[in-house]
Legacy VTK file of the C-alpha trace (Angstrom):
# vtk DataFile Version 3.0
C-alpha trace
ASCII
DATASET POLYDATA
POINTS 457 float
0.000 0.000 0.000
1.599 3.257 -1.132
1.581 6.561 0.721
-1.464 7.883 -1.154
-3.547 4.870 -0.242
-2.395 5.112 3.360
-3.374 8.781 3.378
-6.836 8.048 2.000
-7.359 5.271 4.523
-6.346 7.604 7.358
-8.809 10.250 6.164
-11.641 7.742 5.909
-10.927 6.576 9.452
-11.020 10.060 10.932
-13.645 11.793 8.782
-16.910 12.648 10.714
-18.923 10.603 8.227
-19.942 6.978 8.632
-18.102 4.915 5.987
-18.763 1.227 5.300
-16.886 -0.803 2.662
-18.712 -3.789 1.145
-17.058 -6.464 -1.039
-18.581 -8.600 -3.763
-19.641 -11.230 -1.213
-21.649 -8.647 0.781
-19.043 -8.711 3.512
-18.018 -5.644 5.562
-14.402 -4.827 4.726
-14.334 -1.270 6.131
-15.993 0.214 9.238
-14.547 3.563 10.282
-14.394 5.309 13.660
-17.561 7.332 13.025
-19.493 4.094 12.416
-18.224 2.793 15.729
-19.060 6.044 17.555
-22.601 6.362 16.207
-23.679 2.687 16.276
-21.684 1.582 19.298
-20.417 -1.478 17.439
-16.673 -1.934 16.858
-14.895 -3.043 13.668
-14.638 -6.539 15.096
-18.423 -6.581 15.725
-19.124 -5.409 12.193
-16.645 -7.404 10.139
-18.220 -10.263 8.261
-21.691 -10.556 6.855
-23.263 -7.084 6.452
-26.789 -8.388 6.994
-25.730 -9.691 10.402
-24.629 -6.264 11.682
-27.662 -4.620 10.078
-29.969 -7.002 11.936
-28.473 -5.728 15.201
-29.317 -2.158 14.240
-32.687 -2.619 12.514
-35.319 -4.608 14.374
-38.100 -4.238 11.800
-37.844 -7.240 9.404
-39.493 -5.469 6.468
-37.273 -2.431 6.871
-34.181 -4.663 7.116
-35.222 -6.510 3.950
-35.602 -3.223 2.013
-32.172 -1.960 3.125
-30.461 -5.219 2.161
-32.154 -5.063 -1.257
-30.821 -1.550 -1.815
-27.279 -2.535 -0.828
-27.281 -5.629 -2.989
-28.225 -3.601 -6.043
-24.800 -3.410 -7.703
-25.857 -1.354 -10.676
-23.818 1.720 -11.422
-25.821 4.466 -9.725
-26.117 6.199 -6.396
-28.737 5.254 -3.810
-29.861 7.601 -1.024
-32.065 6.830 1.941
-32.645 7.794 5.548
-33.195 5.293 8.306
-33.744 5.222 12.025
-31.988 2.469 13.993
-31.158 1.515 17.548
-27.518 1.833 18.610
-25.832 -0.688 20.860
-26.554 1.620 23.831
-30.284 1.537 23.032
-30.285 5.137 21.842
-32.306 5.884 18.723
-30.273 7.299 15.843
-31.212 8.622 12.403
-28.634 8.483 9.610
-28.867 9.657 6.025
-27.088 7.074 3.820
-25.711 7.010 0.281
-24.424 3.957 -1.640
-21.553 4.659 -4.020
-20.314 2.005 -6.508
-16.506 1.574 -6.378
-16.095 1.345 -10.169
-18.037 1.568 -13.405
-17.276 -2.093 -14.164
-20.615 -3.965 -13.739
-18.684 -7.070 -12.774
-17.135 -5.234 -9.800
-19.670 -5.839 -7.030
-17.873 -3.752 -4.427
-19.358 -0.510 -3.076
-19.032 2.138 -0.436
-21.828 3.268 1.895
-21.459 6.721 3.463
-23.757 8.174 6.109
-24.293 11.378 8.087
-25.833 11.452 11.559
-28.960 13.645 11.211
-30.531 12.719 14.540
-30.423 16.271 15.891
-31.759 17.742 12.648
-34.600 15.218 12.589
-35.437 15.983 16.225
-35.529 19.704 15.441
-37.733 19.053 12.397
-40.089 16.878 14.441
-40.200 19.494 17.164
-40.872 22.165 14.566
-43.606 20.070 12.967
-45.131 19.550 16.411
-44.920 23.281 17.124
-46.439 24.116 13.756
-49.282 21.670 14.402
-49.824 23.087 17.871
-49.797 26.599 16.443
-52.155 25.532 13.671
-54.511 23.922 16.203
-54.340 27.065 18.341
-55.039 29.260 15.320
-57.998 27.074 14.347
-59.418 27.272 17.866
-58.736 31.015 18.052
-60.373 31.686 14.699
-63.397 29.665 15.768
-64.189 31.883 18.760
-62.323 35.178 18.359
-62.071 38.151 16.034
-58.482 38.241 14.784
-56.607 40.877 12.815
-52.958 41.623 12.112
-51.736 45.071 11.122
-48.375 46.427 10.066
-46.566 48.907 12.283
-48.606 51.761 10.801
-51.868 50.076 11.761
-52.817 48.986 8.236
-54.731 45.703 8.279
-52.826 42.904 6.527
-54.851 39.944 7.857
-58.416 39.478 9.050
-60.195 36.267 9.919
-63.760 35.336 8.996
-65.124 36.434 12.379
-63.869 39.990 11.800
-65.727 40.050 8.469
-68.839 38.550 10.023
-69.174 40.989 12.912
-68.102 44.109 11.004
-70.083 43.453 7.830
-67.014 44.155 5.668
-65.424 41.628 3.310
-61.729 40.789 3.579
-61.095 42.805 0.437
-62.708 45.823 2.097
-60.746 45.414 5.336
-57.286 44.694 3.951
-55.303 47.846 3.341
-57.488 49.860 5.727
-56.854 50.888 9.323
-59.282 50.156 12.139
-60.797 53.591 11.558
-63.087 51.713 9.181
-64.976 50.388 12.247
-64.514 53.466 14.448
-67.798 54.250 16.197
-66.850 57.730 17.339
-67.616 56.678 20.906
-64.087 56.880 22.258
-62.034 60.052 22.570
-58.855 60.791 20.605
-56.981 60.536 23.904
-58.223 56.938 24.300
-56.593 55.836 21.044
-53.505 57.986 21.634
-52.894 56.123 24.889
-53.524 52.781 23.147
-50.916 53.531 20.460
-48.470 54.886 23.011
-48.643 51.544 24.859
-48.249 49.173 21.895
-45.585 51.347 20.219
-43.411 50.656 23.259
-43.798 46.914 22.656
-46.267 46.485 25.511
-49.560 44.599 25.403
-52.746 46.690 25.520
-56.027 45.374 26.895
-59.375 47.093 26.983
-62.951 47.294 25.722
-63.730 49.074 22.444
-67.030 50.086 20.908
-67.008 49.659 17.115
-69.490 50.255 14.288
-70.433 47.838 11.502
-70.716 48.655 7.822
-74.515 48.862 8.294
-74.146 51.328 11.168
-74.819 48.975 14.073
-72.624 49.191 17.145
-70.811 46.334 18.836
-68.402 45.979 21.758
-65.226 43.890 21.781
-62.925 42.876 24.602
-59.569 43.539 22.962
-55.979 42.425 23.450
-53.337 43.929 21.145
-49.938 42.222 21.219
-46.938 43.775 19.405
-44.890 41.424 17.196
-41.264 42.483 17.686
-38.145 42.321 15.528
-34.737 41.163 16.796
-34.167 44.618 18.289
-37.399 44.530 20.245
-39.163 47.045 17.990
-42.772 46.415 16.871
-43.098 45.426 13.215
-46.688 44.166 13.357
-49.596 44.076 15.799
-51.827 41.106 16.560
-55.323 42.081 17.729
-57.496 39.416 19.332
-61.053 40.441 20.168
-64.106 38.786 21.652
-67.642 40.019 21.150
-69.067 41.342 24.442
-71.952 43.321 22.945
-74.609 41.294 24.733
-72.926 41.796 28.097
-72.374 45.523 27.550
-75.960 46.039 26.447
-77.219 44.162 29.508
-75.013 46.351 31.707
-76.216 49.475 29.914
-79.869 48.495 30.256
-79.368 47.825 33.955
-77.708 51.217 34.359
-80.416 52.933 32.338
-83.094 51.265 34.431
-81.331 52.480 37.571
-81.004 56.013 36.141
-84.635 56.009 35.041
-85.740 54.894 38.473
-83.665 57.634 40.089
-85.068 60.231 37.661
-88.593 58.970 38.259
-88.070 59.228 42.022
-86.724 62.758 41.631
-89.618 63.835 39.416
-92.212 62.295 41.729
-90.614 63.460 44.948
-93.047 64.655 47.631
-91.052 67.886 47.880
-91.665 68.771 44.215
-95.327 67.706 44.413
-95.954 69.604 47.661
-94.392 72.846 46.413
-96.253 72.684 43.092
-99.604 71.933 44.764
-99.010 74.781 47.212
-98.629 77.227 44.315
-101.691 75.782 42.569
-103.687 76.126 45.772
-102.749 79.813 46.010
-104.268 80.361 42.562
-107.562 78.579 43.223
-109.265 81.747 44.455
-107.419 84.348 42.365
-107.145 82.521 39.037
-109.073 79.256 38.973
-108.522 78.723 35.251
-104.747 78.861 35.715
-105.011 76.516 38.690
-107.065 74.026 36.661
-104.546 74.200 33.832
-101.671 73.625 36.236
-103.415 70.606 37.771
-103.876 69.113 34.293
-100.214 69.693 33.416
-99.124 68.108 36.694
-101.373 65.109 36.078
-100.097 64.742 32.495
-96.508 64.773 33.672
-97.104 62.129 36.312
-98.921 60.026 33.751
-95.930 60.435 31.420
-93.568 59.273 34.156
-95.645 56.226 34.932
-96.216 55.270 31.275
-92.843 56.124 29.693
-90.037 56.230 32.254
-88.990 52.635 31.546
-89.247 52.807 27.745
-86.113 52.936 25.628
-87.462 55.544 23.205
-90.515 57.788 23.014
-91.815 60.178 20.313
-90.041 63.523 20.461
-93.321 65.484 20.632
-94.377 63.614 23.779
-90.999 64.283 25.402
-91.246 67.931 24.345
-94.737 68.266 25.872
-93.488 66.811 29.164
-90.693 69.399 29.191
-93.087 72.255 28.347
-95.424 71.252 31.170
-92.477 71.216 33.561
-91.364 74.679 32.373
-94.873 76.092 32.786
-95.136 74.683 36.306
-91.678 76.068 37.083
-92.692 79.521 35.775
-95.818 79.314 37.881
-93.647 79.039 40.972
-90.872 81.470 39.985
-92.460 83.823 37.433
-91.013 86.869 39.150
-87.455 85.510 38.977
-87.209 83.724 35.642
-88.256 83.835 32.022
-88.263 81.028 29.458
-88.269 81.255 25.668
-89.263 78.085 23.780
-89.075 77.467 20.043
-89.369 74.353 17.877
-88.864 74.216 14.089
-89.224 71.323 11.671
-91.079 68.045 11.358
-90.552 65.826 14.408
-93.168 63.217 13.441
-90.651 60.396 13.058
-88.199 61.587 15.687
-87.564 59.357 18.715
-85.612 60.120 21.880
-84.906 58.386 25.180
-87.452 59.603 27.765
-86.471 62.167 30.408
-83.841 63.941 28.296
-85.205 67.448 27.769
-86.746 68.162 31.171
-83.602 67.203 33.149
-81.523 69.475 30.861
-83.863 72.392 31.536
-83.878 71.613 35.238
-80.066 71.515 35.172
-79.986 74.999 33.627
-82.349 76.279 36.280
-80.617 74.713 39.315
-76.986 75.218 38.275
-77.449 78.236 36.044
-80.010 80.822 37.141
-81.475 79.766 40.496
-78.883 81.691 42.483
-78.489 84.480 39.951
-78.958 88.045 41.082
-81.777 89.537 39.099
-84.008 87.751 36.640
-82.709 84.620 34.974
-83.633 83.358 31.556
-83.582 80.001 29.768
-83.766 79.552 25.994
-84.988 76.208 24.626
-84.700 75.568 20.896
-85.135 72.458 18.762
-85.047 71.845 15.026
-84.706 69.025 12.497
-82.303 69.346 9.604
-81.519 66.681 7.003
-82.528 63.735 9.167
-80.624 65.116 12.147
-82.101 66.701 15.269
-80.535 69.619 17.109
-81.525 70.854 20.572
-80.048 73.887 22.314
-80.707 74.831 25.939
-79.081 78.036 27.102
-79.200 80.112 30.276
-77.843 83.511 31.292
-76.232 82.265 34.492
-72.550 82.182 35.378
-71.608 79.520 32.805
-69.191 76.640 33.162
-66.068 78.632 33.905
-66.534 78.392 37.653
-67.476 74.714 37.631
-71.214 75.291 37.832
-73.718 73.510 35.630
-71.588 70.422 34.848
-73.590 68.020 36.948
-73.836 64.244 36.728
-77.102 64.834 34.851
-75.213 65.881 31.732
-72.964 62.809 31.864
-75.925 60.436 32.242
-77.836 62.058 29.390
-74.777 61.949 27.111
-74.337 58.222 27.807
-78.011 57.464 27.126
-77.980 59.447 23.899
-74.874 57.640 22.631
-76.320 54.266 23.546
-79.690 54.680 21.840
-79.092 57.127 18.965
-76.740 57.230 15.974
-74.031 59.899 15.875
-75.313 61.362 19.144
-73.314 64.001 20.960
-73.795 66.402 23.825
-71.724 69.572 23.991
-71.606 71.769 27.079
-69.933 75.161 26.658
-70.033 78.785 27.677
-72.145 81.027 25.442
-70.368 84.065 23.894
-73.018 86.367 25.370
-72.727 84.828 28.818
-74.178 81.839 30.615
-74.016 78.194 29.631
-75.332 76.350 26.603
-75.919 72.637 26.108
-76.249 71.385 22.520
-77.635 67.940 21.732
-77.292 66.415 18.247
-78.461 62.991 17.089
-79.804 60.980 14.173
-82.069 57.931 14.022
-82.087 55.125 16.628
-78.780 53.271 16.398
-80.271 49.743 16.352
-83.125 48.864 14.025
-84.489 46.481 16.667
-84.896 49.280 19.215
-88.565 50.178 19.036
-90.965 52.223 21.100
-92.605 49.791 23.466
-96.289 50.047 24.238
LINES 1 458
457 0 1 2 3 4 5 6 7 8 9 10 11 12 13 14 15 16 17 18 19 20 21 22 23 24 25 26 27 28 29 30 31 32 33 34 35 36 37 38 39 40 41 42 43 44 45 46 47 48 49 50 51 52 53 54 55 56 57 58 59 60 61 62 63 64 65 66 67 68 69 70 71 72 73 74 75 76 77 78 79 80 81 82 83 84 85 86 87 88 89 90 91 92 93 94 95 96 97 98 99 100 101 102 103 104 105 106 107 108 109 110 111 112 113 114 115 116 117 118 119 120 121 122 123 124 125 126 127 128 129 130 131 132 133 134 135 136 137 138 139 140 141 142 143 144 145 146 147 148 149 150 151 152 153 154 155 156 157 158 159 160 161 162 163 164 165 166 167 168 169 170 171 172 173 174 175 176 177 178 179 180 181 182 183 184 185 186 187 188 189 190 191 192 193 194 195 196 197 198 199 200 201 202 203 204 205 206 207 208 209 210 211 212 213 214 215 216 217 218 219 220 221 222 223 224 225 226 227 228 229 230 231 232 233 234 235 236 237 238 239 240 241 242 243 244 245 246 247 248 249 250 251 252 253 254 255 256 257 258 259 260 261 262 263 264 265 266 267 268 269 270 271 272 273 274 275 276 277 278 279 280 281 282 283 284 285 286 287 288 289 290 291 292 293 294 295 296 297 298 299 300 301 302 303 304 305 306 307 308 309 310 311 312 313 314 315 316 317 318 319 320 321 322 323 324 325 326 327 328 329 330 331 332 333 334 335 336 337 338 339 340 341 342 343 344 345 346 347 348 349 350 351 352 353 354 355 356 357 358 359 360 361 362 363 364 365 366 367 368 369 370 371 372 373 374 375 376 377 378 379 380 381 382 383 384 385 386 387 388 389 390 391 392 393 394 395 396 397 398 399 400 401 402 403 404 405 406 407 408 409 410 411 412 413 414 415 416 417 418 419 420 421 422 423 424 425 426 427 428 429 430 431 432 433 434 435 436 437 438 439 440 441 442 443 444 445 446 447 448 449 450 451 452 453 454 455 456
């Protein structure tokens, strides 16, 4: 054996590849160190019949038969296969094998078999496949119950699941490429969304409840979790939004709160104090102006009938609500005619206009109590309503001290604003100082926000 052959033999012994030499009698004539290290069997164990050593490694008879068939195929071509076997230690190993003919002479039955240990790679692949399956199962479960969207770092929607389309009324084609402004209900303030973006832009998770609007104009609530997807530097590159529909719960909570508010308002309107004071004034007119007293008694009776019949309804005709407010104003003027004046004006067709009950009268009462009751000199309240292009506008103004000193902004205004937003589309309540002095409350709204919200008999 010359130096070159010795050099090649030395390389084959030390190379980190399993190398097996097979002669024409299917006997093992070469078994390098890597074979010994991976299988646990020495050269002495392996020398001899190849099928004998293979039977120690491969316990499955059919698999052993297939491998022997491949190795006994002495045609001039390469064969590649991957097989799992059990080493002498009992450890499972996976090796990728290749059979290489020694020469192109078909009569030369000798061949080499080279292999690479791919156990770790196979384990990683199996783990990855398992992770992918787990992730796929999780995604399937998530998509079944949740509203899922993914946006880029600018908030542009790049993925939406079927539930997002179903609840919003938009198709995927309509959602993709848009931001979530497409479902913005106008309920939340700019500060609300500024704080949301400030949180997720820092790579932090944001959780909260958001009121959205469908393509058809219906409102819905979602319990929302927004998780930033970060790059290697920890900077957000995408955002994953997972939402669950909580509309039913929020509406139940809102109805419970409205019922509580209505009960409180009803109690306030029917308080013995208010009734006693009003009846005392009426009594004083019985002898001096019986017609006025009779009229006042009728107005008082109408208002109490309104409270009993309508206080628990979701919506009532605007004209009925307006009449209740006018009766209240007239009774108020009856008591304080020397100290206050009221100007009332209504323009437009309100035939199809609906409002939550007990909206107008509490606003007028708020102007009286927090605006002009303690005013030096005579106070005045202006009440104006009009319809314009399917939208209703109401203005209630007083000549009191305004909002600058904290007066007038009572809980009444907050409650009314919440009720308006809940029941009516595009509803808003603005409270501001009037340029000529005093405070002014402006109410704007459109049709009822849900088509299933009807006036109950």
